[in-house]
N, C-alpha and C positions, 0 to 999 in steps of 0.2 A: 588870860595876860591882855591887857588891853593895846592896841595898838596903839603909839602916840606918833603926828605929823610932825610934831617938835623934834624929837630924837631922829626923823626921818630925814629932815631936811639939815637937819645939825650931822650929820652921819657923810652924807652927799660929799662935803668936800673934805672932808678928815678921809676917808676913801679911795675917791679920787686921787690922793699923793702915789696910793699903790698900782695906780691905775697903769701910770708906764711902768711901770717897777712887773707888771703882769706882760705888759704888749711885747716889752722887751725881752722877757725869759722865754717868752713864746715864740716869739722869730727867731731869738738864739739856738731854741733848741730844734727850731722847724729846720734851720738854715744845717744844723751840722747834720738832726737825720737826714736831709738830702742828698748831704754831699757822704757818710759815712754810709750811705745804703749802697754805695756802688761800691767798697769793700766789701759786702757780702756777694754782689753779684761777681766780682772779677774771681773771689774766693770759690765761686760755687762751678767757675767756667776752665779752674788751672788742669793740666794734665791728670794730676794724680789723683787717685780715685780716695788712697787714704784721707790726703788731708779734705779733699771737697767733702769726704764722710766727718769729719774732726769740727769742721767751720759751718756743715750743716746741721748735727746737733746742737752743737752753740748756737747759733741762732734758732732754732728752735725749742728749747734751753731758755732761751731770753723771751721769746713772745710767750711761752707757755708760764712766764712768773710774772706776779701781777706786779707793776711798775714800783708801788708804795714800797715792795719787799724791795726792790731793786736801788729804790733810794735810800732807804737803811744801809742796805748793805755797804754801797759805795760811803755814807757817809760816816756811820758811825762804827762799821766791822773792817774797813779795806784801809781805816789808820791806826788799828793795832795789828793787823798781817805782818808778820817781821820778814825783813830786807825788803818790799817789793810797797810795804801799806806806807803811804802820805794822805797826811790831811787834806780836805779841798774845805773852802769856802762853800758855804750851801748854796752861792748862785751859783756855782762851775757844778759840784756834786749834783744838781738839778737838774743843769744843761749837759752833764756826761749820763746822769740816767735818765732820763725821759729822752733823750737824743738817741740814743743806743738802742734803748726799748721799741722806739717808732722805727728805728733805719731800717730793722729786719723786716715791717711791712712795707717799707716803703722797699724795698730791695724786690720784693717779690710784685710789685708793681711793674718796675726797672724791667725786670726778667719777664712781664709778659709782654711789654714793649719790644723791647729786642727778640724776641720770641716772633712775634707780628712780625719784622722786617721779612721779605721775601728773600727765598735764598741764591735766589739768581744776582741780589747783591753782592752776599757775600761771597759767589766765587767772581763777580766782576774786581772786588778789592781785591783776591788773591792772584786772579788772573794781570792785574793792573800793578801786580810786586809792592803793593804797598807795603806799609813798614806797620806793625801791629798798631801803635799809636795814631798812624794817618787811618787807617781800618776803620778805626771806633769816633775818633773826631771827625773825619769827613765823611764817614757814609754813615757808619750803624746807628749811632749818637743823633746826629739830626733828623733821623727816620724815626728812630725808639721813643724818643721823649715828648712830642708835643702832642702825640696821643693820650697820653698818659696824663695831660697836666690837669684835666679835669679831677683823675683821681688822686693825685697828691694833693690837691685843693682842696678834697674833704679831708684830709690826714692834718690840714691846718687846721681847720673846724675842732676836728678833733681834738689836735695839741692843746687850745682854747680852753679844755674841758677838762682836762687833765694837767695843767698846769696849777691849778688850786693844790696838788697833791705837794707840793714843794713848799708848802706852810708850816706842811710837820718836821720839817729839818730847820729850819729858823727862816724864812725866806720873807722876808717883810713885803707883802703882794696885799689886793685886798684882801681875801679871805683871811688872812693873817692882821690885816687892823681890826676888819671887823669882830672875830671871836674875841681879841685883845678889850678894844671897845663893852663887849658884850659880860666880857668876865667884871669888867669892871663897873659898871651899870647896873647890871644882870638885866640890859637888856638886847636877846639877840634876834628876834625878829629882823627888827625897820632896820642895823645893817646888812642884815645876809639879804634882805628883798634888795636893799643898797648895791649888793653885789652881783646879785642873779643881775638886774636890770642893765647893771655895767656888760656883763657878758653878753646881754642879749643886743645892747648893742656895738659887742665886737662882734660877736658873731653870723648875725644876720644879714649885714652887709656882705660878708664873706657867701655866704651860703648863697642868696642872690649871682651873685659875682661865678662861682663854681657852677651855678645852672645856669647863665650864660654861656659861661666855658663850654662846658658839656654839650648845649642844644648847638652850639657855633662848629664842635669839632664832629657830630653826627649828624650834621647835613652835608659837612664838606666829607666826611666818607662814604653819606649817599651816594652823591654827586658823583665821587669816584666810581663807587659799585654800579651805576649805569651807564659810565660811560667805558665801563671795562668789559 
């Protein structure tokens, strides 16, 4: 198949229409995952061993299942389940599917940050008779989250790469537009190349930013280690 620069430049404005849908969906999925990740953390810390085991198994099952399968289940299978089934539009289904999937990974990042908080801080919050909400919002999370920022940023880049899966359930983003164009004109290489370039433009600056954040925090903790 011959490469056509005419097709390449023709598809750029066409596919760029789906660029903002891709960006919006990525940010929405990431925000959902970042917030819902705390749910798994708190469920893993409740006193009941049975409840902890149940939610731990659920989280492990979600991590072990391909996100594409989860998207198909939420969009196609969930609506036909009696009583609890509900139909969702493709955009909402994608946010739930990808958001819940990656929230289980981000919860592990949060957990590592929480466990890095010095034991003395936990004891101090107890000695000060702080409420559970005050202990987490004023003592634990302000110390646990900053060191995890580089790792959380890496999941934003991963999310950019996984969002094209949403085209399989009808989200009209860049990949969906490129496939439609290819099916109509039997030209796939050029539009898919445009999609790849757009993803590079989106992910590469993010990767540079995450790298700088990682170096910044590494220097910060190195200095702290030297002074301690």
